[in-house]
C-alpha positions in Angstrom: -31.8 -9.4 4.4 -29.1 -10.3 1.9 -29.4 -10.0 -1.8 -27.6 -11.9 -4.6 -24.4 -10.2 -5.6 -23.2 -10.0 -9.3 -19.5 -9.8 -9.8 -18.6 -8.2 -13.3 -15.4 -8.0 -15.2 -14.0 -4.8 -16.6 -16.1 -5.1 -19.7 -19.3 -5.5 -17.7 -19.8 -9.2 -18.3 -21.1 -11.4 -15.5 -18.2 -13.2 -13.9 -19.8 -14.7 -10.9 -23.2 -14.6 -9.2 -23.1 -15.2 -5.3 -26.4 -16.4 -4.0 -28.1 -15.2 -0.8 -27.5 -18.6 0.7 -23.7 -18.4 0.0 -23.5 -14.8 1.3 -25.4 -15.9 4.5 -23.0 -18.7 5.1 -19.9 -16.5 4.6 -21.4 -13.9 6.9 -22.1 -16.4 9.8 -18.7 -18.2 9.3 -16.9 -14.7 9.6 -19.1 -13.8 12.6 -18.2 -16.9 14.4 -14.5 -16.3 13.7 -14.8 -12.8 15.1 -16.6 -13.9 18.3 -14.0 -16.6 18.8 -11.1 -14.0 18.5 -9.6 -15.0 15.2 -10.5 -11.6 13.7 -9.4 -9.6 16.7 -7.3 -6.9 14.9 -5.4 -5.8 18.0 -4.4 -9.3 19.0 -3.2 -10.2 15.5 -1.1 -7.0 15.3 0.5 -7.7 18.7 1.4 -11.2 17.8 3.0 -10.1 14.4 4.9 -7.3 16.2 3.0 -4.5 14.3 1.2 -1.8 16.1 -1.4 0.6 14.8 0.5 3.6 16.3 -2.5 4.8 18.2 -1.6 3.5 21.7 2.2 4.0 21.3 2.1 7.2 23.4 1.9 10.9 22.4 4.4 12.5 20.2 4.5 15.5 22.5 5.3 16.2 26.2 2.3 16.2 28.4 1.6 19.3 30.5 0.2 19.2 33.9 -2.6 21.4 35.0 -1.5 22.1 38.5 -2.2 25.4 40.0 0.5 27.3 41.9 -1.8 28.5 44.7 
């Protein structure tokens, strides 16, 4: 269930009131984009040439655990 959201300015005065219906529409629009792949973070980074650095490989040399017996 979504509740109305109040957006306040620095002085605490009401700037905008976002209704439950508007929040619901925004949620489902973003959900549809995510399902269709528009919000796929990995694909957008690969297209832009930026990586997250997580899958670039280790920063150390890997050791093997082979026994000498």
